[in-house]
C-alpha positions in Angstrom: 35.7 158.5 -8.2 36.2 156.5 -11.7 38.5 154.1 -12.9 40.2 156.7 -15.1 40.7 158.9 -12.4 43.7 156.6 -11.1 45.6 156.7 -14.0 48.4 159.6 -13.6 48.9 160.6 -17.0 46.5 164.3 -16.6 45.0 163.9 -20.6 43.3 160.3 -19.7 40.2 161.2 -18.1 36.8 160.6 -17.7 36.0 164.2 -19.6 38.0 163.7 -22.3 36.7 160.3 -23.1 33.2 161.7 -22.3 34.5 164.5 -25.6 35.8 162.2 -27.7 32.8 159.5 -27.7 30.8 162.9 -28.5 33.1 163.7 -31.1 33.5 160.3 -32.9 29.4 160.5 -33.3 29.0 163.9 -34.7 31.6 162.7 -36.9 30.0 159.9 -38.0 26.3 161.0 -37.6 26.6 163.2 -41.4 29.3 160.1 -42.6 29.6 156.6 -41.0 27.1 154.4 -39.4 30.2 152.6 -37.6 31.5 156.1 -36.3 27.9 156.6 -34.8 28.3 153.1 -33.1 31.6 153.5 -32.1 30.8 156.8 -30.2 28.0 155.6 -28.6 30.1 152.6 -27.1 32.7 155.2 -26.1 30.2 157.3 -24.5 28.5 154.3 -22.5 31.8 152.6 -21.0 33.0 155.8 -19.9 29.8 156.5 -18.4 29.5 153.0 -16.3 33.4 153.2 -15.7 33.2 156.7 -13.9 31.0 154.6 -11.5 29.0 158.1 -10.0 25.5 156.2 -9.8 24.2 158.0 -7.1 24.6 161.1 -8.1 23.7 160.3 -11.5 20.5 158.5 -10.8 19.5 162.1 -8.4 20.3 164.4 -11.8 17.8 161.5 -13.3 15.1 162.0 -11.4 15.2 165.0 -10.9 15.7 166.5 -15.0 11.9 166.8 -16.5 13.8 166.9 -19.7 15.4 163.5 -20.1 12.0 162.0 -18.6 10.4 163.4 -21.8 13.1 162.2 -24.0 13.2 158.9 -23.0 9.4 158.6 -23.6 9.4 157.4 -26.7 11.7 154.6 -26.6 9.9 153.6 -23.8 6.8 153.4 -25.5 8.6 150.9 -28.3 9.1 148.7 -25.1 5.3 148.9 -24.2 4.9 147.7 -27.8 6.4 144.8 -27.3 3.3 143.3 -25.7 1.3 142.5 -28.3 3.6 142.2 -31.5 4.8 138.7 -32.9 8.0 139.5 -34.7 10.2 139.2 -32.1 13.0 139.5 -34.2 12.5 142.6 -36.2 11.3 144.6 -32.6 14.5 143.4 -31.3 16.2 145.0 -34.4 14.4 148.1 -34.3 14.7 148.8 -30.5 18.7 147.9 -31.1 18.3 150.8 -33.4 16.6 152.9 -31.3 18.8 152.4 -28.3 20.4 155.6 -29.0 17.3 157.3 -28.0 17.8 155.7 -24.3 21.7 156.7 -24.2 22.3 159.6 -25.1 19.9 161.8 -23.0 20.7 160.0 -20.1 24.7 159.9 -20.8 24.5 163.8 -21.7 21.7 165.2 -19.7 23.3 163.2 -16.3 27.1 164.7 -17.3 28.5 168.3 -16.7 27.5 170.6 -19.6 29.8 172.0 -21.9 32.1 174.6 -21.4 32.2 177.4 -24.3 35.6 176.3 -25.4 34.4 172.2 -25.7 31.1 173.6 -27.4 33.5 174.9 -30.2 35.9 171.9 -30.3 32.5 169.7 -30.9 30.6 171.9 -33.2 34.5 171.9 -35.2 34.3 168.6 -35.7 30.8 168.2 -36.6 31.4 171.5 -39.5 35.1 169.9 -40.7 33.0 166.5 -41.4 30.7 168.4 -43.5 32.9 170.3 -45.2 35.5 167.2 -45.9 32.0 165.4 -47.0 31.1 168.4 -49.3 34.6 168.3 -51.4 34.5 164.6 -51.7 31.4 165.2 -52.9 32.3 167.9 -55.2 35.2 165.5 -56.4 32.7 162.5 -57.5 30.3 165.2 -59.3 33.5 166.6 -61.4 34.4 162.9 -62.4 37.7 163.0 -60.0 36.8 159.5 -59.1 36.6 157.9 -62.5 32.9 157.7 -62.1 29.9 159.3 -63.7 27.4 160.7 -61.6 24.3 160.3 -63.2 22.3 161.0 -60.2 22.8 163.5 -57.8 21.6 160.9 -54.9 24.7 159.1 -55.4 26.6 162.1 -54.3 26.4 161.6 -50.9 29.1 159.4 -48.6 28.3 156.1 -47.1 24.6 158.2 -45.9 21.5 158.6 -47.6 20.7 161.8 -49.4 17.9 162.7 -47.1 20.1 162.5 -44.2 23.1 164.3 -46.2 20.5 167.5 -46.6 19.5 167.7 -43.1 23.5 167.7 -41.9 24.1 170.5 -44.3 21.0 172.5 -42.9 22.1 172.0 -39.5 25.5 172.5 -40.3 24.9 176.3 -41.5 22.5 176.5 -38.5 25.4 175.6 -35.9 27.6 178.5 -38.1 24.9 181.1 -37.2 24.5 179.7 -33.9 28.3 180.1 -32.9 28.9 183.8 -35.2 28.7 185.5 -31.9 31.1 183.5 -30.4 34.1 184.4 -32.5 36.4 187.7 -33.3 36.2 188.9 -37.1 38.6 186.9 -38.6 36.7 183.8 -37.8 33.5 185.4 -38.8 34.5 185.6 -42.3 35.7 182.1 -42.2 32.3 180.7 -41.0 30.3 183.1 -43.7 32.3 181.5 -46.5 31.7 178.2 -45.1 28.0 179.0 -44.6 27.6 180.3 -48.5 29.3 177.2 -49.6 27.1 174.8 -47.8 24.2 176.4 -49.2 25.9 176.1 -52.5 26.4 172.4 -51.5 22.3 172.2 -50.9 21.7 173.7 -54.3 24.6 172.4 -56.3 23.8 168.1 -54.8 20.1 168.5 -55.0 19.2 168.4 -51.2 15.7 169.0 -51.6 14.7 167.8 -48.2 17.2 170.0 -46.5 16.8 173.0 -48.2 13.3 173.0 -47.6 13.9 172.3 -43.9 16.6 175.0 -44.0 14.3 177.6 -45.3 11.0 176.7 -42.8 13.3 177.3 -40.3 14.1 180.2 -41.1 11.1 181.6 -42.1 10.1 180.0 -38.9 12.3 182.4 -36.7 11.8 185.3 -38.8 7.6 184.9 -38.0 8.4 184.6 -34.1 10.6 187.6 -33.9 8.0 189.9 -35.9 5.2 188.6 -33.5 7.4 189.1 -30.4 6.6 192.4 -28.6 10.0 192.8 -27.9 11.4 193.2 -31.1 11.8 197.1 -31.9 9.8 198.6 -34.8 12.1 199.6 -37.4 13.7 195.6 -36.5 10.3 194.2 -37.0 10.0 196.2 -40.3 13.2 194.9 -42.1 12.2 191.5 -41.1 8.9 191.9 -42.4 10.3 193.2 -45.9 12.8 190.1 -45.7 10.0 187.6 -45.2 7.4 189.3 -48.1 10.8 189.3 -50.4 11.6 185.6 -49.8 7.7 184.7 -50.1 7.5 186.7 -53.4 10.3 185.2 -55.0 9.5 182.0 -53.9 5.9 182.4 -55.8 8.0 183.9 -58.8 10.0 181.1 -59.2 7.0 178.6 -59.3 5.2 180.8 -61.3 7.7 180.8 -63.9 8.4 176.8 -63.9 4.3 176.4 -63.5 4.1 179.0 -67.1 6.9 177.8 -68.9 5.9 173.9 -68.4 3.0 174.5 -70.3 3.8 177.6 -72.7 3.9 175.6 -76.2 7.4 176.0 -78.4 7.1 177.0 -81.7 6.5 173.7 -84.0 6.9 173.6 -87.8 4.4 171.1 -87.9 0.5 170.7 -87.3 0.1 168.2 -84.1 -3.1 167.4 -85.3 -2.2 166.9 -88.6 -2.3 162.9 -88.7 -2.1 162.5 -92.4 1.7 163.5 -92.7 4.0 160.8 -93.0 8.1 160.6 -92.2 10.3 161.4 -94.5 10.8 157.7 -95.3 7.4 157.7 -96.1 6.5 155.9 -93.2 2.9 156.0 -90.8 3.4 157.6 -87.2 1.9 156.0 -84.6 -0.4 158.2 -82.5 -2.5 157.7 -79.3 -5.3 160.5 -79.7 -6.6 159.7 -76.4 -3.9 161.0 -74.5 -3.7 164.4 -73.9 -0.1 164.7 -71.7 2.2 166.9 -73.0 6.2 168.1 -72.7 6.7 171.5 -73.5 3.3 172.0 -75.3 4.4 169.2 -77.4 2.0 166.1 -76.9 4.2 163.2 -76.0 2.3 160.3 -77.3 1.7 161.6 -81.0 4.4 161.3 -84.3 6.0 158.4 -82.9 7.9 156.2 -85.5 9.2 152.6 -83.8 11.1 151.7 -86.4 13.0 154.3 -87.6 13.8 155.4 -83.9 15.3 152.1 -83.1 17.7 152.1 -86.3 18.6 155.7 -85.9 19.0 155.8 -82.5 21.4 152.4 -82.4 23.4 154.1 -84.9 24.1 156.8 -82.5 24.8 155.3 -78.9 26.1 152.5 -77.4 22.7 151.7 -75.3 20.5 149.8 -77.3 17.3 151.4 -78.1 15.4 148.8 -75.9 17.6 148.7 -72.7 17.5 150.8 -70.0 19.3 154.3 -69.8 22.1 154.7 -67.2 19.6 155.8 -64.3 17.8 152.2 -65.1 14.8 154.0 -66.9 13.7 152.6 -70.4 15.5 154.3 -72.9 12.9 154.5 -75.3 10.4 156.8 -72.8 13.6 159.0 -72.0 14.0 159.2 -75.9 10.5 160.2 -76.6 10.0 162.6 -73.9 13.4 164.4 -74.6 12.7 164.3 -78.4 9.3 166.4 -77.5 11.0 168.6 -75.3 12.8 169.6 -77.8 9.5 170.0 -80.4 11.0 166.9 -82.4 9.2 164.4 -84.2 10.0 160.9 -83.1 11.2 159.7 -86.0 14.8 159.5 -87.7 14.6 163.1 -88.7 14.3 164.1 -85.0 17.0 161.3 -83.6 19.4 163.5 -86.3 18.4 166.7 -85.1 19.9 165.6 -81.6 23.0 167.0 -80.8 26.0 164.5 -79.1 25.1 166.4 -75.8 22.0 165.7 -76.1 22.6 161.8 -77.0 24.7 161.8 -73.7 21.9 163.8 -71.7 19.1 160.9 -72.7 21.6 158.0 -71.9 22.4 159.7 -68.6 18.4 159.5 -68.2 17.4 163.0 -68.8 14.4 163.2 -69.7 13.9 166.8 -70.2 16.4 169.2 -72.6 14.6 171.8 -70.0 17.2 170.0 -67.1 19.7 171.1 -68.6 19.9 174.7 -68.7 18.0 175.4 -65.2 18.7 175.2 -61.6 18.1 172.3 -59.4 15.1 174.0 -57.7 13.5 174.9 -61.0 13.9 171.2 -62.2 12.3 169.8 -59.0 9.2 171.9 -59.6 9.2 171.2 -63.3 9.5 167.1 -62.6 6.9 167.3 -59.5 4.4 169.2 -62.6 4.9 166.1 -64.8 4.8 163.8 -62.0 1.3 164.8 -61.3 0.2 165.6 -65.0 1.3 162.1 -65.7 -0.5 160.4 -62.9 -3.6 162.3 -63.8 -3.4 160.8 -67.3 -1.9 157.6 -67.0 -2.4 156.7 -63.3 1.3 155.7 -63.2 3.1 155.8 -60.0 6.4 153.9 -60.3 9.4 155.8 -60.4 7.9 159.4 -59.2 9.0 159.9 -55.7 6.0 162.6 -54.5 3.5 160.4 -56.1 5.0 157.2 -54.7 4.9 158.9 -51.3 1.2 159.6 -51.4 0.9 155.8 -52.0 3.3 155.0 -49.2 0.8 157.1 -46.8 -2.4 155.5 -48.2 -0.6 152.1 -48.2 0.1 153.0 -44.0 -3.2 154.6 -43.8 -5.1 151.1 -44.8 -3.0 149.5 -41.6 -4.2 152.5 -39.4 -7.6 152.4 -40.0 -7.7 148.8 -39.1 -5.4 149.1 -36.1 -6.1 153.0 -34.9 -5.9 152.0 -30.7 -3.3 150.0 -30.6 -1.3 149.6 -33.5 -0.1 146.2 -34.7 2.8 146.2 -32.4 7.0 147.1 -32.2 7.9 144.2 -34.6 5.1 143.8 -36.8 4.9 147.2 -39.0 7.1 145.9 -41.7 5.1 142.7 -42.5 1.9 144.4 -42.1 2.8 147.1 -44.8 4.0 144.3 -47.0 0.8 142.6 -46.9 -1.2 146.3 -46.8 0.5 146.4 -50.7 -0.8 143.1 -51.3 -4.4 143.4 -50.0 -5.1 146.6 -52.2 -3.5 145.4 -55.5 -0.7 148.3 -55.4 0.2 149.5 -58.6 3.4 149.4 -57.4 5.9 147.5 -58.5 8.0 145.0 -56.1 11.4 147.0 -55.7 9.2 150.4 -55.3 7.2 148.8 -52.1 8.9 150.7 -49.7 8.2 151.8 -46.1 5.8 154.9 -45.1 8.4 157.6 -45.8 6.1 159.5 -42.7 7.0 158.9 -39.5 4.0 160.5 -37.8 2.1 157.8 -39.8 4.7 155.4 -38.9 4.1 155.6 -35.3 0.6 155.7 -35.5 0.4 152.4 -37.5 3.1 150.6 -35.1 1.9 152.1 -31.6 -1.6 153.2 -32.3 -2.8 156.5 -31.3 -1.7 156.4 -27.5 1.9 156.3 -29.4 1.1 158.8 -31.5 0.2 161.5 -28.6 3.7 160.5 -26.9 5.4 160.8 -30.3 4.0 164.7 -30.1 4.8 165.2 -26.6 8.8 163.7 -27.1 8.3 166.5 -30.5 7.0 169.3 -28.9 7.0 169.5 -24.9 11.2 170.1 -25.1 10.3 173.7 -26.9 8.8 175.0 -24.0 11.4 173.3 -21.5 14.6 174.6 -22.9 16.9 176.6 -21.4 16.2 180.4 -23.3 19.8 180.9 -24.0 19.7 178.0 -26.4 15.9 178.3 -27.3 16.2 179.8 -30.6 18.6 177.1 -31.7 16.2 174.3 -30.6 13.5 175.9 -32.3 15.2 175.7 -35.3 16.1 172.2 -34.5 12.6 171.5 -33.7 11.2 172.6 -37.4 13.8 170.5 -39.2 13.2 167.6 -37.3 9.4 168.0 -37.3 9.3 168.6 -41.4 11.5 165.8 -42.0 9.2 163.3 -40.5 6.3 164.5 -42.8 8.4 163.3 -45.7 10.6 160.1 -44.1 10.9 157.7 -41.7 13.5 159.2 -39.8 13.6 157.5 -37.0 14.1 153.9 -38.4 17.5 154.4 -39.9 20.3 154.7 -37.7 21.8 157.9 -39.6 18.3 159.3 -39.4 17.6 158.6 -35.4 21.6 159.2 -34.4 20.9 162.8 -36.0 17.7 163.5 -33.7 19.1 161.5 -30.8 21.8 163.6 -30.6 20.9 167.0 -31.4 17.9 166.8 -29.4 20.0 165.6 -26.2 22.8 168.2 -27.0 21.0 171.1 -27.5 18.5 170.7 -24.2 20.6 169.0 -21.8 24.4 169.4 -23.2 25.0 173.0 -24.1 25.9 175.7 -21.8 23.2 178.0 -20.5 23.6 181.5 -18.7 22.7 179.5 -15.3 
């Protein structure tokens, strides 16, 4: 018997403490590192105080899934053999301890029953809902601050992880849907619509892409399955075609709009024209970079821009906008997007709303009138066009990720077999930037932003193979009751690993460890 079993108070027992620990982690995974740590400690102490070690050891040996989930953290311990930075190695191991504790504790504990399951998911959905309301309040300015970058809307967690939690919340709503009556189904439907709206409103692109990919994967599997009725298959096929055509049409519309020239009241190739004040323009004739069909670096009169801008704005012409970008660059891009020359007349043609937008770092008028997805596609096209034109990579998220990957790949080429060891990857990444004379400035020299490359560079090809087994093998072992849910989670996790070091932060590693362990080892089955 465990220690709590001797306490006469009915509700104080090990099962309730187990559920409490899970609930605290589930609330924290979308919100707070402190709650994640606290929940893990509650689970761990409760587990030790149960004193049922012989049964747990027997259960541990018999569960193949637990051993698979332990393979990744254990290979990080192996990587200590050839590491030299034990300080960072210790920090990394401690960060990944939850990859050990959660599979063991959840896997050797009794699975959740339906009531407990609904309670735990209810805690998660309530937490995400409350956070979304706080984010909306921040967005609308109720906290007394102006939100310039929507990444600041997430509460105490990165916007990437924030988006993944919204995606997972929507998935769990659909998982719960059949388990409730019509009244609660209405509430769940409204909640899912709100969470989807948040993905768009808060521009949580990673979460939205992962969710769409996961749903598309499920549709593809149902189409492939011989058990699916023909009428159902046809309906799914039509839906899939409509979704694909919608995505392609949206991209094509933005692409065509980007290169479609707006009407101008001047000839862009007439370099003899002067300003209304009789001053000469600066023209970079070698640059073909355009914004909305307007040459970005032509018809610029810097003196007039500075004088007129400083008359209309409290932010100095030579300073940074509220996003931390050079205001002059933001201003030139915005004027070009309007089709105005970059002179005093151009500044005079801007509305007060335009001035505020430029101060807030909005570099193109297009972004004021289109939805977040269209704006993301538009910015991506500009990033690549600017990169082709000038080779500039600083501040452009996708291009910088490509530089991160190239940097880590240079480490992998020299250490492909064993990697650099558990503790050395951080220093090796810094050295690689210096050795390659990377164009990235110091503040942009970040980690790989790709979990696959991070594992390969840290633990070598063997470590990468272990990671792939850890990722893929459970798909074939999960109980069929939860197979579809787990496959969706698998898609979300696998995609997040492409653009993020998901397992290198507490929020990311807890997200993976929690839902991996719960769906595989904790959710109820028909057995």
